[in-house]
Biotite code that builds the C-alpha atoms (Angstrom):
import biotite.structure as struc

atoms = struc.array([
    struc.Atom([-22.178, -0.762, 38.484], chain_id="A", res_id=1, res_name="MET", atom_name="CA", element="C"),
    struc.Atom([-22.879, -4.113, 37.032], chain_id="A", res_id=2, res_name="SER", atom_name="CA", element="C"),
    struc.Atom([-24.016, -3.055, 33.553], chain_id="A", res_id=3, res_name="GLN", atom_name="CA", element="C"),
    struc.Atom([-23.047, -0.413, 31.070], chain_id="A", res_id=4, res_name="ASN", atom_name="CA", element="C"),
    struc.Atom([-25.561, 2.422, 31.368], chain_id="A", res_id=5, res_name="GLN", atom_name="CA", element="C"),
    struc.Atom([-25.376, 3.245, 27.668], chain_id="A", res_id=6, res_name="THR", atom_name="CA", element="C"),
    struc.Atom([-26.735, -0.199, 26.790], chain_id="A", res_id=7, res_name="ASP", atom_name="CA", element="C"),
    struc.Atom([-29.885, 0.320, 28.814], chain_id="A", res_id=8, res_name="ARG", atom_name="CA", element="C"),
    struc.Atom([-33.132, 1.874, 27.732], chain_id="A", res_id=9, res_name="SER", atom_name="CA", element="C"),
    struc.Atom([-35.520, 3.678, 30.037], chain_id="A", res_id=10, res_name="ALA", atom_name="CA", element="C"),
    struc.Atom([-37.870, 0.701, 29.722], chain_id="A", res_id=11, res_name="GLN", atom_name="CA", element="C"),
    struc.Atom([-35.057, -1.683, 30.755], chain_id="A", res_id=12, res_name="ASP", atom_name="CA", element="C"),
    struc.Atom([-34.494, 0.448, 33.859], chain_id="A", res_id=13, res_name="ASP", atom_name="CA", element="C"),
    struc.Atom([-38.189, 0.443, 34.772], chain_id="A", res_id=14, res_name="ILE", atom_name="CA", element="C"),
    struc.Atom([-38.401, -3.334, 34.314], chain_id="A", res_id=15, res_name="GLU", atom_name="CA", element="C"),
    struc.Atom([-35.308, -3.743, 36.480], chain_id="A", res_id=16, res_name="TRP", atom_name="CA", element="C"),
    struc.Atom([-37.025, -1.678, 39.202], chain_id="A", res_id=17, res_name="CYS", atom_name="CA", element="C"),
    struc.Atom([-40.096, -3.941, 39.168], chain_id="A", res_id=18, res_name="TYR", atom_name="CA", element="C"),
    struc.Atom([-37.862, -7.031, 39.344], chain_id="A", res_id=19, res_name="ASP", atom_name="CA", element="C"),
    struc.Atom([-35.806, -5.497, 42.162], chain_id="A", res_id=20, res_name="ALA", atom_name="CA", element="C"),
    struc.Atom([-38.904, -4.781, 44.256], chain_id="A", res_id=21, res_name="VAL", atom_name="CA", element="C"),
    struc.Atom([-39.975, -8.375, 43.774], chain_id="A", res_id=22, res_name="HIS", atom_name="CA", element="C"),
    struc.Atom([-36.567, -9.602, 44.958], chain_id="A", res_id=23, res_name="ARG", atom_name="CA", element="C"),
    struc.Atom([-36.457, -7.393, 48.074], chain_id="A", res_id=24, res_name="VAL", atom_name="CA", element="C"),
    struc.Atom([-40.129, -7.568, 49.062], chain_id="A", res_id=25, res_name="SER", atom_name="CA", element="C"),
    struc.Atom([-42.416, -10.076, 47.426], chain_id="A", res_id=26, res_name="ARG", atom_name="CA", element="C"),
    struc.Atom([-45.338, -8.884, 49.547], chain_id="A", res_id=27, res_name="THR", atom_name="CA", element="C"),
    struc.Atom([-44.888, -5.261, 48.478], chain_id="A", res_id=28, res_name="PHE", atom_name="CA", element="C"),
    struc.Atom([-44.376, -6.441, 44.904], chain_id="A", res_id=29, res_name="SER", atom_name="CA", element="C"),
    struc.Atom([-47.783, -8.128, 44.973], chain_id="A", res_id=30, res_name="LEU", atom_name="CA", element="C"),
    struc.Atom([-49.358, -4.879, 46.154], chain_id="A", res_id=31, res_name="THR", atom_name="CA", element="C"),
    struc.Atom([-47.687, -2.865, 43.383], chain_id="A", res_id=32, res_name="ILE", atom_name="CA", element="C"),
    struc.Atom([-48.906, -5.407, 40.807], chain_id="A", res_id=33, res_name="ALA", atom_name="CA", element="C"),
    struc.Atom([-52.488, -4.527, 41.763], chain_id="A", res_id=34, res_name="GLU", atom_name="CA", element="C"),
    struc.Atom([-52.042, -0.823, 40.980], chain_id="A", res_id=35, res_name="LEU", atom_name="CA", element="C"),
    struc.Atom([-52.684, 0.843, 37.645], chain_id="A", res_id=36, res_name="ASP", atom_name="CA", element="C"),
    struc.Atom([-49.970, 2.655, 35.735], chain_id="A", res_id=37, res_name="GLU", atom_name="CA", element="C"),
    struc.Atom([-48.425, 5.112, 36.212], chain_id="A", res_id=38, res_name="PRO", atom_name="CA", element="C"),
    struc.Atom([-49.085, 4.808, 39.951], chain_id="A", res_id=39, res_name="MET", atom_name="CA", element="C"),
    struc.Atom([-47.562, 1.317, 40.083], chain_id="A", res_id=40, res_name="ALA", atom_name="CA", element="C"),
    struc.Atom([-44.304, 2.593, 38.591], chain_id="A", res_id=41, res_name="ARG", atom_name="CA", element="C"),
    struc.Atom([-44.259, 5.655, 40.836], chain_id="A", res_id=42, res_name="ASP", atom_name="CA", element="C"),
    struc.Atom([-44.776, 3.592, 44.000], chain_id="A", res_id=43, res_name="ILE", atom_name="CA", element="C"),
    struc.Atom([-42.206, 1.026, 42.847], chain_id="A", res_id=44, res_name="CYS", atom_name="CA", element="C"),
    struc.Atom([-39.538, 3.675, 42.283], chain_id="A", res_id=45, res_name="VAL", atom_name="CA", element="C"),
    struc.Atom([-40.394, 5.494, 45.526], chain_id="A", res_id=46, res_name="GLY", atom_name="CA", element="C"),
    struc.Atom([-40.094, 2.234, 47.432], chain_id="A", res_id=47, res_name="TYR", atom_name="CA", element="C"),
    struc.Atom([-36.655, 1.556, 45.962], chain_id="A", res_id=48, res_name="LEU", atom_name="CA", element="C"),
    struc.Atom([-35.487, 5.096, 46.762], chain_id="A", res_id=49, res_name="LEU", atom_name="CA", element="C"),
    struc.Atom([-36.321, 4.421, 50.404], chain_id="A", res_id=50, res_name="CYS", atom_name="CA", element="C"),
    struc.Atom([-34.921, 0.889, 50.280], chain_id="A", res_id=51, res_name="ARG", atom_name="CA", element="C"),
    struc.Atom([-31.456, 2.282, 49.500], chain_id="A", res_id=52, res_name="VAL", atom_name="CA", element="C"),
    struc.Atom([-31.517, 4.328, 52.712], chain_id="A", res_id=53, res_name="ALA", atom_name="CA", element="C"),
    struc.Atom([-32.974, 1.450, 54.723], chain_id="A", res_id=54, res_name="ASP", atom_name="CA", element="C"),
    struc.Atom([-30.275, -0.971, 53.575], chain_id="A", res_id=55, res_name="THR", atom_name="CA", element="C"),
    struc.Atom([-27.504, 1.417, 54.567], chain_id="A", res_id=56, res_name="ILE", atom_name="CA", element="C"),
    struc.Atom([-29.124, 2.059, 57.935], chain_id="A", res_id=57, res_name="GLU", atom_name="CA", element="C"),
    struc.Atom([-29.436, -1.677, 58.617], chain_id="A", res_id=58, res_name="ASP", atom_name="CA", element="C"),
    struc.Atom([-25.846, -2.451, 57.582], chain_id="A", res_id=59, res_name="ALA", atom_name="CA", element="C"),
    struc.Atom([-24.054, -3.870, 60.612], chain_id="A", res_id=60, res_name="GLY", atom_name="CA", element="C"),
    struc.Atom([-20.696, -3.736, 58.828], chain_id="A", res_id=61, res_name="HIS", atom_name="CA", element="C"),
    struc.Atom([-20.890, 0.034, 58.220], chain_id="A", res_id=62, res_name="VAL", atom_name="CA", element="C"),
    struc.Atom([-19.874, 2.168, 61.230], chain_id="A", res_id=63, res_name="PRO", atom_name="CA", element="C"),
    struc.Atom([-22.491, 4.695, 62.404], chain_id="A", res_id=64, res_name="PRO", atom_name="CA", element="C"),
    struc.Atom([-20.450, 7.716, 61.308], chain_id="A", res_id=65, res_name="GLY", atom_name="CA", element="C"),
    struc.Atom([-20.023, 6.288, 57.816], chain_id="A", res_id=66, res_name="ALA", atom_name="CA", element="C"),
    struc.Atom([-23.734, 5.432, 57.685], chain_id="A", res_id=67, res_name="GLN", atom_name="CA", element="C"),
    struc.Atom([-24.614, 9.017, 58.583], chain_id="A", res_id=68, res_name="ALA", atom_name="CA", element="C"),
    struc.Atom([-22.304, 10.403, 55.895], chain_id="A", res_id=69, res_name="GLU", atom_name="CA", element="C"),
    struc.Atom([-23.662, 8.029, 53.257], chain_id="A", res_id=70, res_name="LEU", atom_name="CA", element="C"),
    struc.Atom([-27.226, 8.934, 54.158], chain_id="A", res_id=71, res_name="LEU", atom_name="CA", element="C"),
    struc.Atom([-26.498, 12.669, 54.091], chain_id="A", res_id=72, res_name="ARG", atom_name="CA", element="C"),
    struc.Atom([-24.923, 12.292, 50.658], chain_id="A", res_id=73, res_name="THR", atom_name="CA", element="C"),
    struc.Atom([-27.894, 10.248, 49.424], chain_id="A", res_id=74, res_name="TYR", atom_name="CA", element="C"),
    struc.Atom([-30.293, 12.857, 50.785], chain_id="A", res_id=75, res_name="SER", atom_name="CA", element="C"),
    struc.Atom([-28.434, 15.554, 48.853], chain_id="A", res_id=76, res_name="ARG", atom_name="CA", element="C"),
    struc.Atom([-28.661, 13.433, 45.683], chain_id="A", res_id=77, res_name="VAL", atom_name="CA", element="C"),
    struc.Atom([-32.454, 13.475, 46.027], chain_id="A", res_id=78, res_name="LEU", atom_name="CA", element="C"),
    struc.Atom([-32.596, 17.188, 46.796], chain_id="A", res_id=79, res_name="ASP", atom_name="CA", element="C"),
    struc.Atom([-33.330, 19.080, 43.558], chain_id="A", res_id=80, res_name="PRO", atom_name="CA", element="C"),
    struc.Atom([-31.573, 22.152, 44.986], chain_id="A", res_id=81, res_name="ALA", atom_name="CA", element="C"),
    struc.Atom([-28.313, 20.233, 45.497], chain_id="A", res_id=82, res_name="SER", atom_name="CA", element="C"),
    struc.Atom([-25.632, 19.623, 42.914], chain_id="A", res_id=83, res_name="ASP", atom_name="CA", element="C"),
    struc.Atom([-24.555, 16.334, 44.545], chain_id="A", res_id=84, res_name="THR", atom_name="CA", element="C"),
    struc.Atom([-24.548, 13.611, 41.912], chain_id="A", res_id=85, res_name="THR", atom_name="CA", element="C"),
    struc.Atom([-25.658, 10.039, 42.289], chain_id="A", res_id=86, res_name="VAL", atom_name="CA", element="C"),
    struc.Atom([-22.160, 9.096, 41.102], chain_id="A", res_id=87, res_name="ARG", atom_name="CA", element="C"),
    struc.Atom([-20.745, 10.833, 44.185], chain_id="A", res_id=88, res_name="ALA", atom_name="CA", element="C"),
    struc.Atom([-23.025, 8.737, 46.386], chain_id="A", res_id=89, res_name="PHE", atom_name="CA", element="C"),
    struc.Atom([-22.180, 5.569, 44.487], chain_id="A", res_id=90, res_name="ARG", atom_name="CA", element="C"),
    struc.Atom([-18.449, 6.260, 44.859], chain_id="A", res_id=91, res_name="SER", atom_name="CA", element="C"),
    struc.Atom([-18.810, 6.723, 48.621], chain_id="A", res_id=92, res_name="LYS", atom_name="CA", element="C"),
    struc.Atom([-20.866, 3.580, 49.076], chain_id="A", res_id=93, res_name="VAL", atom_name="CA", element="C"),
    struc.Atom([-18.539, 1.442, 46.945], chain_id="A", res_id=94, res_name="ASP", atom_name="CA", element="C"),
    struc.Atom([-16.203, 0.511, 49.820], chain_id="A", res_id=95, res_name="GLU", atom_name="CA", element="C"),
    struc.Atom([-19.156, -0.782, 51.843], chain_id="A", res_id=96, res_name="TRP", atom_name="CA", element="C"),
    struc.Atom([-20.741, -2.966, 49.167], chain_id="A", res_id=97, res_name="LEU", atom_name="CA", element="C"),
    struc.Atom([-20.452, -6.603, 50.227], chain_id="A", res_id=98, res_name="PRO", atom_name="CA", element="C"),
    struc.Atom([-18.534, -8.862, 47.840], chain_id="A", res_id=99, res_name="ALA", atom_name="CA", element="C"),
    struc.Atom([-21.581, -11.121, 47.687], chain_id="A", res_id=100, res_name="THR", atom_name="CA", element="C"),
    struc.Atom([-24.578, -8.855, 47.328], chain_id="A", res_id=101, res_name="ARG", atom_name="CA", element="C"),
    struc.Atom([-28.014, -9.610, 48.677], chain_id="A", res_id=102, res_name="SER", atom_name="CA", element="C"),
    struc.Atom([-30.982, -8.270, 46.733], chain_id="A", res_id=103, res_name="ALA", atom_name="CA", element="C"),
    struc.Atom([-31.016, -5.245, 49.072], chain_id="A", res_id=104, res_name="ASP", atom_name="CA", element="C"),
    struc.Atom([-27.368, -4.453, 48.371], chain_id="A", res_id=105, res_name="TRP", atom_name="CA", element="C"),
    struc.Atom([-27.969, -4.894, 44.658], chain_id="A", res_id=106, res_name="GLU", atom_name="CA", element="C"),
    struc.Atom([-30.491, -2.043, 44.940], chain_id="A", res_id=107, res_name="VAL", atom_name="CA", element="C"),
    struc.Atom([-27.854, 0.107, 46.660], chain_id="A", res_id=108, res_name="VAL", atom_name="CA", element="C"),
    struc.Atom([-25.341, -0.857, 43.958], chain_id="A", res_id=109, res_name="ASP", atom_name="CA", element="C"),
    struc.Atom([-27.861, 0.182, 41.315], chain_id="A", res_id=110, res_name="GLU", atom_name="CA", element="C"),
    struc.Atom([-28.942, 3.407, 43.066], chain_id="A", res_id=111, res_name="ALA", atom_name="CA", element="C"),
    struc.Atom([-27.908, 5.421, 39.983], chain_id="A", res_id=112, res_name="PRO", atom_name="CA", element="C"),
    struc.Atom([-30.409, 3.425, 37.945], chain_id="A", res_id=113, res_name="ARG", atom_name="CA", element="C"),
    struc.Atom([-33.210, 3.961, 40.481], chain_id="A", res_id=114, res_name="VAL", atom_name="CA", element="C"),
    struc.Atom([-32.499, 7.697, 40.683], chain_id="A", res_id=115, res_name="VAL", atom_name="CA", element="C"),
    struc.Atom([-32.371, 7.899, 36.876], chain_id="A", res_id=116, res_name="ARG", atom_name="CA", element="C"),
    struc.Atom([-35.839, 6.293, 36.621], chain_id="A", res_id=117, res_name="VAL", atom_name="CA", element="C"),
    struc.Atom([-37.133, 8.672, 39.285], chain_id="A", res_id=118, res_name="PHE", atom_name="CA", element="C"),
    struc.Atom([-35.805, 11.678, 37.383], chain_id="A", res_id=119, res_name="ARG", atom_name="CA", element="C"),
    struc.Atom([-37.400, 10.427, 34.159], chain_id="A", res_id=120, res_name="GLN", atom_name="CA", element="C"),
    struc.Atom([-40.883, 10.419, 35.658], chain_id="A", res_id=121, res_name="LEU", atom_name="CA", element="C"),
    struc.Atom([-43.201, 13.063, 34.292], chain_id="A", res_id=122, res_name="GLU", atom_name="CA", element="C"),
    struc.Atom([-42.883, 16.308, 36.217], chain_id="A", res_id=123, res_name="GLY", atom_name="CA", element="C"),
    struc.Atom([-46.326, 15.950, 37.765], chain_id="A", res_id=124, res_name="THR", atom_name="CA", element="C"),
    struc.Atom([-45.575, 12.361, 38.788], chain_id="A", res_id=125, res_name="ARG", atom_name="CA", element="C"),
    struc.Atom([-42.209, 13.260, 40.330], chain_id="A", res_id=126, res_name="ARG", atom_name="CA", element="C"),
    struc.Atom([-43.816, 15.106, 43.167], chain_id="A", res_id=127, res_name="ARG", atom_name="CA", element="C"),
    struc.Atom([-41.923, 16.593, 46.051], chain_id="A", res_id=128, res_name="PRO", atom_name="CA", element="C"),
    struc.Atom([-43.751, 14.171, 48.346], chain_id="A", res_id=129, res_name="SER", atom_name="CA", element="C"),
    struc.Atom([-41.767, 11.236, 46.924], chain_id="A", res_id=130, res_name="ALA", atom_name="CA", element="C"),
    struc.Atom([-38.486, 13.029, 47.502], chain_id="A", res_id=131, res_name="VAL", atom_name="CA", element="C"),
    struc.Atom([-39.659, 14.263, 50.896], chain_id="A", res_id=132, res_name="GLN", atom_name="CA", element="C"),
    struc.Atom([-40.538, 10.703, 51.829], chain_id="A", res_id=133, res_name="SER", atom_name="CA", element="C"),
    struc.Atom([-37.100, 9.439, 50.837], chain_id="A", res_id=134, res_name="ALA", atom_name="CA", element="C"),
    struc.Atom([-35.395, 12.447, 52.430], chain_id="A", res_id=135, res_name="ASN", atom_name="CA", element="C"),
    struc.Atom([-37.400, 11.956, 55.630], chain_id="A", res_id=136, res_name="SER", atom_name="CA", element="C"),
    struc.Atom([-36.309, 8.352, 55.595], chain_id="A", res_id=137, res_name="SER", atom_name="CA", element="C"),
    struc.Atom([-32.655, 9.314, 55.178], chain_id="A", res_id=138, res_name="THR", atom_name="CA", element="C"),
    struc.Atom([-32.867, 12.159, 57.714], chain_id="A", res_id=139, res_name="ALA", atom_name="CA", element="C"),
    struc.Atom([-34.395, 9.856, 60.297], chain_id="A", res_id=140, res_name="TRP", atom_name="CA", element="C"),
    struc.Atom([-31.772, 7.231, 59.608], chain_id="A", res_id=141, res_name="ARG", atom_name="CA", element="C"),
    struc.Atom([-29.003, 9.835, 59.791], chain_id="A", res_id=142, res_name="CYS", atom_name="CA", element="C"),
    struc.Atom([-30.150, 10.961, 63.204], chain_id="A", res_id=143, res_name="SER", atom_name="CA", element="C"),
    struc.Atom([-30.754, 7.429, 64.477], chain_id="A", res_id=144, res_name="SER", atom_name="CA", element="C"),
    struc.Atom([-27.331, 6.170, 63.364], chain_id="A", res_id=145, res_name="THR", atom_name="CA", element="C"),
    struc.Atom([-25.331, 9.307, 64.041], chain_id="A", res_id=146, res_name="ALA", atom_name="CA", element="C"),
    struc.Atom([-22.731, 9.441, 66.732], chain_id="A", res_id=147, res_name="THR", atom_name="CA", element="C"),
    struc.Atom([-23.024, 12.297, 69.263], chain_id="A", res_id=148, res_name="PRO", atom_name="CA", element="C"),
    struc.Atom([-20.535, 14.356, 67.225], chain_id="A", res_id=149, res_name="THR", atom_name="CA", element="C"),
    struc.Atom([-22.421, 13.886, 63.955], chain_id="A", res_id=150, res_name="THR", atom_name="CA", element="C"),
    struc.Atom([-26.006, 14.013, 65.223], chain_id="A", res_id=151, res_name="ALA", atom_name="CA", element="C"),
    struc.Atom([-26.169, 17.789, 65.154], chain_id="A", res_id=152, res_name="ALA", atom_name="CA", element="C"),
    struc.Atom([-25.051, 17.932, 61.535], chain_id="A", res_id=153, res_name="SER", atom_name="CA", element="C"),
    struc.Atom([-27.195, 15.009, 60.326], chain_id="A", res_id=154, res_name="ALA", atom_name="CA", element="C"),
    struc.Atom([-30.131, 17.239, 59.477], chain_id="A", res_id=155, res_name="SER", atom_name="CA", element="C"),
    struc.Atom([-28.045, 19.950, 57.813], chain_id="A", res_id=156, res_name="ARG", atom_name="CA", element="C"),
    struc.Atom([-27.780, 19.926, 54.020], chain_id="A", res_id=157, res_name="PRO", atom_name="CA", element="C"),
])
């Protein structure tokens, strides 16, 4: 990770999320800017959760089997019933992070920050639908990038 987590406040993390959305999708950023809080924050964080999965799925330098494993791990991170940590995901993705990171890969690099913001949302704002959306995104990507030997296990926890 590029910054020391202990030096960051929750507000710093939220501001980083807004800036990250602007860097990866200016059009979507403009839409979020029109929303009232807390919906703007919730949509911003949900978008970044899905952007992590999308970036991995689109990565031409990551073999399909590795993509499927990364996406399964990420899905488990977002599953409240799983004990898989975001650090475990971040460790697995480390070898695939490009030396020169695009804005998309910066979001993947900072996935622990995005997940931390998500987990800090009020309980009623952190609805299962946001996690289901991200998990659906990762499950779809797992099955679409899986090799024949991993496709059957892509949807298993």
